[in-house]
C-alpha positions in Angstrom: -41.3 138.7 -195.5 -42.5 140.6 -198.7 -46.0 139.7 -199.8 -46.5 139.3 -203.5 -48.4 141.7 -205.6 -50.9 139.0 -206.5 -51.6 138.4 -202.7 -52.2 142.2 -202.2 -54.6 142.2 -205.2 -56.5 139.3 -203.8 -56.7 141.0 -200.5 -58.2 144.1 -202.1 -60.8 141.9 -203.7 -61.6 140.4 -200.3 -62.0 144.0 -198.9 -64.3 144.9 -201.8 -66.5 141.9 -201.0 -66.8 143.0 -197.4 -67.7 146.5 -198.3 -70.2 145.5 -200.9 -71.9 143.0 -198.7 -72.5 145.7 -196.1 -74.7 147.7 -198.5 -74.2 150.9 -196.5 -74.5 154.5 -197.6 -70.9 154.9 -196.6 -69.7 152.3 -199.1 -72.0 153.6 -201.9 -70.2 156.9 -201.6 -66.9 155.3 -202.5 -68.0 155.4 -206.1 -67.3 159.1 -206.1 -63.6 158.4 -205.8 -61.0 157.4 -208.4 -60.0 153.7 -208.4 -56.9 154.0 -206.1 -58.7 155.9 -203.4 -61.9 153.8 -203.8 -59.8 150.6 -203.2 -58.1 152.2 -200.2 -61.5 153.2 -198.7 -62.7 149.6 -199.2 -59.7 148.3 -197.3 -60.3 150.8 -194.5 -64.0 149.9 -194.3 -63.2 146.2 -194.3 -60.7 146.6 -191.5 -63.2 148.6 -189.4 -66.1 146.2 -190.2 -64.1 143.2 -189.2 -62.9 144.9 -186.0 -66.6 145.6 -185.1 -67.6 142.1 -185.9 -65.0 140.7 -183.5 -66.3 142.9 -180.7 -70.0 142.0 -181.5 -69.4 138.2 -181.6 -71.9 136.3 -179.4 -68.9 134.7 -177.6 -67.9 135.7 -174.0 -66.2 139.1 -173.4 -63.0 137.2 -172.6 -63.1 135.4 -175.9 -63.8 138.6 -177.8 -61.0 140.4 -176.1 -58.6 137.7 -177.0 -59.7 137.9 -180.6 -59.1 141.6 -180.7 -55.6 141.1 -179.1 -54.8 138.7 -181.9 -56.2 141.1 -184.6 -54.1 143.9 -183.2 -51.0 141.7 -183.2 -51.8 140.7 -186.8 -52.0 144.3 -187.8 -48.7 145.1 -186.2 -47.1 142.2 -188.0 -48.7 143.2 -191.3 -47.2 146.7 -191.0 -43.7 145.2 -191.0 -44.4 142.8 -193.9 -45.3 139.7 -191.9 -48.7 138.2 -192.5 -50.0 135.8 -189.9 -52.5 132.9 -190.5 -55.8 133.8 -188.9 -59.4 133.1 -189.3 -61.6 135.4 -191.3 -61.1 137.2 -194.6 -57.5 138.0 -195.8 -57.8 141.8 -195.4 -54.4 142.8 -194.0 -52.2 142.8 -197.1 -54.6 145.5 -198.6 -54.8 147.4 -195.3 -51.0 147.5 -194.9 -50.6 148.5 -198.6 -53.2 151.3 -198.1 -51.5 152.6 -194.9 -48.2 152.7 -196.7 -49.5 154.3 -200.0 -51.5 157.0 -198.3 -49.2 157.6 -195.3 -51.9 156.9 -192.8 -50.6 157.0 -189.2 -51.2 153.4 -187.9 -52.3 154.9 -184.5 -55.8 155.5 -186.1 -56.2 151.8 -186.6 -55.1 151.0 -183.1 -57.5 153.7 -181.8 -60.4 152.0 -183.5 -59.5 148.7 -181.8 -59.2 150.5 -178.5 -62.7 151.9 -179.0 -64.4 148.6 -179.6 -62.5 147.1 -176.7 -64.2 149.7 -174.5 -67.6 148.3 -175.5 -66.6 145.0 -173.9 -66.6 146.4 -170.4 -67.9 150.0 -170.3 -71.7 150.3 -170.2 -72.1 153.8 -168.8 -70.5 157.2 -169.3 -70.6 159.6 -166.4 -69.7 162.8 -168.3 -69.5 164.0 -171.9 -65.7 164.2 -171.7 -65.7 160.4 -171.1 -68.1 159.8 -174.0 -66.1 162.1 -176.3 -63.0 160.0 -175.7 -65.0 156.9 -176.8 -66.3 158.8 -179.9 -62.8 159.9 -180.9 -61.6 156.2 -180.8 -64.5 154.6 -182.7 -65.3 157.4 -185.1 -62.8 160.3 -185.3 -60.0 157.7 -185.8 -61.8 156.5 -188.9 -62.3 160.1 -190.2 -58.7 160.9 -189.6 -57.7 157.8 -191.7 -60.2 158.8 -194.4 -58.7 162.2 -195.0 -55.3 160.8 -195.6 -56.9 158.8 -198.5 -59.0 161.8 -199.7 -55.9 164.1 -199.3 -56.0 167.3 -197.3 -54.0 170.5 -196.7 -53.4 172.2 -193.4 -53.2 170.9 -189.8 -56.7 172.3 -189.1 -58.1 169.6 -191.2 -57.2 167.1 -188.5 -59.2 168.9 -185.9 -62.2 169.3 -188.3 -62.1 165.6 -189.1 -62.0 164.8 -185.4 -65.1 166.9 -184.7 -66.9 165.4 -187.7 -66.4 162.0 -186.4 -67.7 163.0 -183.0 -70.8 164.5 -184.6 -71.5 161.3 -186.6 -71.0 159.0 -183.7 -73.4 161.1 -181.5 -76.0 160.7 -184.2 -75.4 157.0 -184.2 -75.8 156.9 -180.5 -79.2 158.7 -180.7 -80.4 156.5 -183.5 -79.5 153.3 -181.6 -80.5 154.6 -178.1 -83.3 152.1 -177.6 -81.5 149.1 -179.1 -78.4 149.8 -177.0 -80.4 150.2 -173.8 -81.8 146.7 -174.3 -78.3 145.4 -174.3 -77.7 147.4 -171.0 -75.5 150.0 -172.8 -76.3 153.7 -172.2 -74.0 156.0 -174.0 -75.7 159.3 -173.1 -73.8 160.9 -170.3 -75.4 160.2 -167.0 -74.9 163.8 -165.9 -77.2 164.8 -168.8 -79.9 162.4 -167.7 -79.7 163.8 -164.2 -79.9 167.4 -165.5 -83.2 166.5 -167.2 -84.5 164.4 -164.3 -84.6 161.4 -166.5 -83.3 158.0 -165.5 -81.8 154.9 -167.1 -85.0 153.1 -165.9 -87.1 155.6 -167.7 -85.1 154.9 -170.9 -85.5 151.1 -170.5 -89.2 151.6 -170.0 -89.5 153.7 -173.1 -90.8 156.8 -171.3 -91.1 159.6 -173.9 -92.3 162.6 -171.9 -91.2 166.2 -171.6 -88.1 165.2 -169.7 -87.0 162.9 -172.6 -87.7 165.6 -175.1 -85.6 168.0 -173.2 -82.8 165.4 -173.0 -82.9 164.7 -176.7 -83.0 168.4 -177.6 -79.8 168.8 -175.5 -78.0 165.9 -177.3 -79.2 167.0 -180.7 -77.9 170.5 -180.1 -74.5 169.2 -179.0 -74.2 167.0 -182.1 -75.2 169.9 -184.3 -72.5 172.1 -182.9 -69.9 169.4 -183.8 -71.3 169.3 -187.3 -71.0 173.1 -187.7 -67.4 172.9 -186.6 -66.5 169.7 -188.5 -68.0 170.9 -191.8 -65.0 173.3 -192.1 -63.1 170.3 -193.3 -64.8 170.7 -196.7 -62.4 173.4 -198.0 -59.4 171.5 -196.8 -59.9 168.4 -198.9 -59.1 167.7 -202.5 -62.1 167.9 -204.9 -63.1 164.2 -204.9 -62.8 164.0 -201.2 -65.1 167.0 -200.8 -67.9 165.2 -202.6 -67.7 162.0 -200.5 -67.4 164.0 -197.3 -70.3 166.2 -198.2 -72.5 163.2 -199.0 -71.6 161.6 -195.7 -72.2 164.7 -193.7 -75.5 165.5 -195.4 -76.7 161.9 -194.8 -75.9 161.9 -191.1 -77.3 165.4 -190.6 -80.6 164.4 -192.3 -80.8 161.5 -189.9 -80.2 163.9 -186.9 -82.9 166.3 -188.2 -85.3 163.4 -188.4 -84.5 162.4 -184.8 -85.0 166.0 -183.7 -88.4 166.2 -185.4 -89.7 162.8 -184.1 -87.8 161.8 -181.0 -90.5 159.4 -179.8 -89.8 157.3 -182.9 -86.6 156.2 -181.2 -88.7 153.8 -179.1 -90.5 152.4 -182.2 -87.5 151.1 -184.1 -84.4 152.3 -185.8 -84.9 155.7 -187.4 -83.9 155.8 -191.0 -84.0 158.5 -193.8 -86.2 157.7 -196.7 -84.9 156.3 -200.0 -86.0 159.5 -201.9 -84.1 161.6 -199.4 -81.0 159.5 -199.9 -81.3 159.9 -203.7 -81.6 163.6 -203.4 -78.5 163.8 -201.2 -76.6 161.6 -203.7 -77.7 163.7 -206.6 -76.8 167.0 -204.9 -73.2 165.8 -204.0 -72.6 164.0 -207.3 -74.0 166.5 -209.8 -74.1 170.0 -208.4 -71.3 172.5 -207.7 -69.5 172.2 -204.4 -70.3 174.8 -201.7 -67.6 176.8 -199.9 -67.3 177.4 -196.2 -65.6 180.4 -194.6 
């Protein structure tokens, strides 16, 4: 069944409402893009936001899993031009149109659903390899979809996007460390905790001693390495994509730097970068010449 152009346009409007309601730095950066790419990014964001919301619903894990199964099925149907009736905003006509227009492999959308499904059952990660697999699903998959919208050249861009996603997700994990622990979720590899002689019980108790500082320094260094490798994506993007990517990377790295400077603040509430800092980052990536990376 072919969906009408009016239905697709209405779906893009619904996606825009979702992204604007979020009021995130990520969405604000969409303004750096021309209209077609901006609308595609709004559709991508709305899909990912709704996927997260289904997983974070206060219902039982069984109910949430069922909702994600239905959402995955609805996506599969949308990709062949069939649009199911389901609860929630009418996002999928715009999502399917975006996937078709920008030749985005649907596997990236499925990977994102796989990632949030992991959160329903997996509460601990023994090794970094396990955690990296999770990061690739919930974050790298998003970055890989983004670069198809932004436009890129060279297969190496795919690997750089994957590493950028891991870097940003590791930053999110450090920022939300205390909040996640209260929900009995510990994303830091348990092998790292043991190496620093720090325990999950210490984390739950908010112990911020030399062991914790050693652990945080280890995790920050790992994230920074992924940033250094992922930033090579810059010179493989079209001009407008470079600006939005640069703004996003600069914002997340500023957050990581603040965590590194004040690790104890993790136990005092969510760490954020200041509004003046955000404005400086926005001005730099909106107004100044773009840097080049070897």
